N, C-alpha and C positions, 0 to 999 in steps of 0.2 A: 179710415176714408173707405166709405162703401163707394164701388165703382159697378154701374150697371153693364149689363153686355153691352150696350150702345155704346159706351165708352163715355159716356156723362156722367162725372161723377155727383153721386145724390147729396152729398155732404154739401155742396156749393151751390145748390138750384135754391135761387128767389122762391118766395112764395108769388104766385100766380093767379089772377082772377079771370073769369069768364063768364059772360050771360049765359044764362040756361039755353037762350035760343042757338049762340053760337057753339058751345058745348054740344048739344044734341046734334046741329048740322055736322059739326068736324066729327062728332062719332060716326055717324052715318057713314062720312066719307072715307073713313078708316077701316071700318068695321069692326067686327068682334072678335076675329078670328087675331091670332098672334101675325103681327106683320113684321117686316124688315125694313132696313133703310130710313128713310126720313118717316115712314110712315108709323114705324115703331115705335121712332122718336115721339111723334107727336100721340101716337096711342100712351105713352110715359107719362107724357105732360098734362092729357087729359085725364089720366088718374090721379094724379096729384093737385089738380087744379080747384080753388074754391069756386063752388059755381053761386050766382046769385040770380034772383029774379029779375025777370027783363023791365020791370020798371024802375029799377035802381039802377042811378048814373054810374059807371064805374070809369075809373081812372086808370085805364089799362088799356093795350093794345088789343082789338078784337078784329072780326069779318070787316070790312068796308072801312076802315080806318086809315086814315093817311098817317104814318107814322114818319118822324125824322129819327134816324138813328145814326148811331157810329159804329164803326168796326174798327177797333185797337189795330188791325193791321195797315187801316188807310187813314190818313190824316184829315180825311173831308167826312161831311153827314149826307148821307142820302136822304132821300124822300121817297116811300113807298107806301103801296097802298095795298093789304092782303084780300084777295078776291077769291072765289070760287074757283078751281083750277081750269073750267073752261073759259074762263074771263079774263088768265093771265096773259101779260103781255108786257115784257121786261122793259120793251123799247118806251112804253108809257109808264112804265114805274109800277104796274100791277104785279104783282107775284102771289103765286099761289101761297094756301100753307101748308102742300106737301113739298115746297121748295126749303132748304135748308134754312135760309134766312126766315123765310114768314114763318115755319114752326119754330124757330127759337125765340123769336120776337113775341108769338102769341100771350097773352095773359101780362106780361111785364107791365108794370107802372113807370112813368117818366123819371128816369134817375136809375132804375134797377139796372144792373148787368148780370150776364148770364153767360157763363162760359160754355159753348156752344160748339159742336164739330162742323168742319166745311165739309165739302162733298170727296175731299181727299181724305178726311178722317183728321187732318188736323183741327187743333182746338183753337178759336177764336172769341173775342169778347165783344157781345154786341150790347148796347146799350140805347134804349129809343131817348131823346133828349127834347122831343117835343110829340104831344101825342096832338092831333086835330079831331074836330067832332066827328063822331063815326055815322053813317050813312043807314038807315033801316034796310034792312034785306027785303027784297021783295018776291 
């Protein structure tokens, strides 16, 4: 099994799907140079993502989508919306794509799971269980 320097094992990564707009916005956010931490993880996800035209309805987690997800470490389901970093407000359930959970959920389809590091570097399993309609970014 190949392990990336980030600690995420590539052999266990599910396919992810993003709209062209989300992919472009996220690419601008993390930049072209090699990044560390969550930004580096997000760069790796963007590099392997299947990018789809904006007119196509995707059934995967994107920006401005409310998603209900489970974390194997918790017995509860959480509802969050992945928003641009300046709009993030954890108390309102608005998380940044530069958060560990935000970066891990992006591009996943309902029911898919991913083994993903938390801030301490320990692995967790994130699974979207319900993806609500996404809102257009303005």
